[in-house]
N, C-alpha and C positions, 0 to 999 in steps of 0.2 A: 225189667230188662236189663242185659248185660251194658255196662259203662265202661267204655275203653279207657285204658290209663291217660290219664290227660298229661301232656307235655307243655308245662307253664310256660318254660320257656318260649317254645313255640307259639303259644296262645299271646304271651306279652309281645312279641316280634309282630303278630300279625295285626294287634291292637295299635301298636305305634305306627305301623306301616299305614294302616287305614286313617289314622288322625293326621299324618304327615300328607297323605294325599289330599284331605279335605281343608286341612289348616295351614299346610306348607310346612310346618315344623311340629314338633308333638313332645320335645325334650325342653325343661327348663333351662334358662341360660346357666352356662357354666357345668352344665352336666353331659357327660357325653352319653351317646346311645347304647352302648353295651351297660353301662352302670343303671340307666333308665330301665332297660330291659330286665335287668337281675331285680331292681326294686320291685317293678310291677309284677314279675313272676313271683315274688316272694308274698307279695299280698295276694295273689289270685291262689297261693296255695294254702292260705288261712281259710279259703271259702268251701263250702263244699261242692263235690263235683257237679251236680245238677246246678249249681248257682255259675259256675266257670262255663258251662256250656250255653248259657245266657248272654254270653260277652257281644256276639254279632246284634242281637234285639236291642242291648243295652247302646251301642253305638247308634243303632238306627235311631232310638229315642233321641239320643244327644243330639243327632245331626238334625233333627227335625225342630229342635230348638232355637235353630239359627242363631248358635253364639258365634260372637268374632273370635274368640280365642280359644284355644284347645281347653278340655277339661282336665282338672289335675287329677291324680290318681286315686284320691278318696272320693272325689266325685264319680268317677268311673265304678269302681267301687260299689258306691251307694245306689246307682242307678242299675248295676249288675242283679244286687240284692233285692231290689224293688221290682224287678222284671221276674227273677225266679220265683218269688214270693206271689205274683200275680199268675204265673203260668203253672205252679205246682197244683195239681190235683188234688181236691178237696177229700180228706179222708170220711168214709161214712160215719154219722153220729148215730152213736149207738144209746139209746135212751136207757137208762137203768132206773128200776124203782127203788127208791131209797127208803119206801116204807115196808120192806120185805122183813119179815121177823124171821130171821136166819136160825135161830135157835129154837124156835118152834117147828120149824122146817127140818131141820136136823132131826130134832128128837120124833117127830112123828112120822120120818122115814123108815120103812122096813129094813132089810137086811140088803135085799137088792138095790134099793134106792141109795141107800147110803154108799154101796159100791159104785153105782154110778154117778153119785153126787157131783163129781167135777167133770162129768160127762154132760149133764143138762144145766150145770152153773159155771161159768168161767171163772178162774183163779182169781182173777182181777176184779170180779163182783163180790165175791165172798169175804166176809171179814175173817180176820186172821185167827180170831178163838174159835172158828171152825175148823180151821186148819190144824189145830191141836187135838179137837175131837176126833177129827179123821184120822190122824195119826193114831192116837191113842186106839180107837176102835179096830183099826186095822191090824194093830199089832196084836191085840187082845183076842179078836175073833178070826182072822184068817192068817196071824202068823208072819205077816208083813214085816220087813224092815222098813225104816225110816225113808230110805231112798226109794223104795217102792211106793210108798204113798205120795212121795213127791213126783215121781214119775207120772202117775195118774193124775195127779193134780195139775201137771202141765198138759193135760188133753188139747188144750186149744191154742197152746204155744206154737207159733210159727218159727221153725227152726233158723231161718236165714231172711234178711231184709234184702229186697231187690229194689233198687232204686229206678223209679218209673222214668221212661225216656218221653220227650216232648212228643215224639211222634205218636207212641200208642201207649199210654200210661195204664189203660187197663190190662195190657199183657202181663205187665209185674205185679199187679194184684191176683190176675189168674194163676200165675207161677207159684206166688207164695200160698194160695189156695191149696194149690195142688200138693206144694211141699207139706202143708200142715195135714192135708188128709192123708199122704203117705206116713206121715208120723202117726196119725191116730190109728191107722190099721196096724202099726208095728207095735202101739201100746196095747190094743185090744187084743192082737195075737199073743203077746206076751202073758198078759193075764188070763188067756183061754187056757194056756199050755202050763201055766204054773202049777 
């Protein structure tokens, strides 16, 4: 899902305004409000966008604690990170069989299976020594250049990360799957017409 550009100054102002409403003051003694806004904005810039977008929930949690004094900037940042961690959708766990005999799998594959080796096996699952065998085999038997082998090996690569939104996190994963499928179709088309 698309994440809008975040105006950190605006978010910092909103945070301080809310704290002023709840605690009557939000800045430390001797620190003027513009200086406090700039400092808070700088701290927010260090966070990931999906974390910054959790600022309201973080302030809600802080308010529920019933504090007598407003939280410090480090406390706000800590709660924002905590909320972001709790609300971040869990990535699916992919079980990898660590007992695969990759060398035997490669050696027992016929030409067609070697061609599709990185279509049927994700690059991140295959040990690097098979990568070298794949390059060498394709150069010798297909006349491929090294970049062509790498192109085929990147079959399961997603060309763009889309940050999930809080409202509909599955939409980002769906878009990434679609981008990956488009890329896979291009790879297949390239090697069909080569």
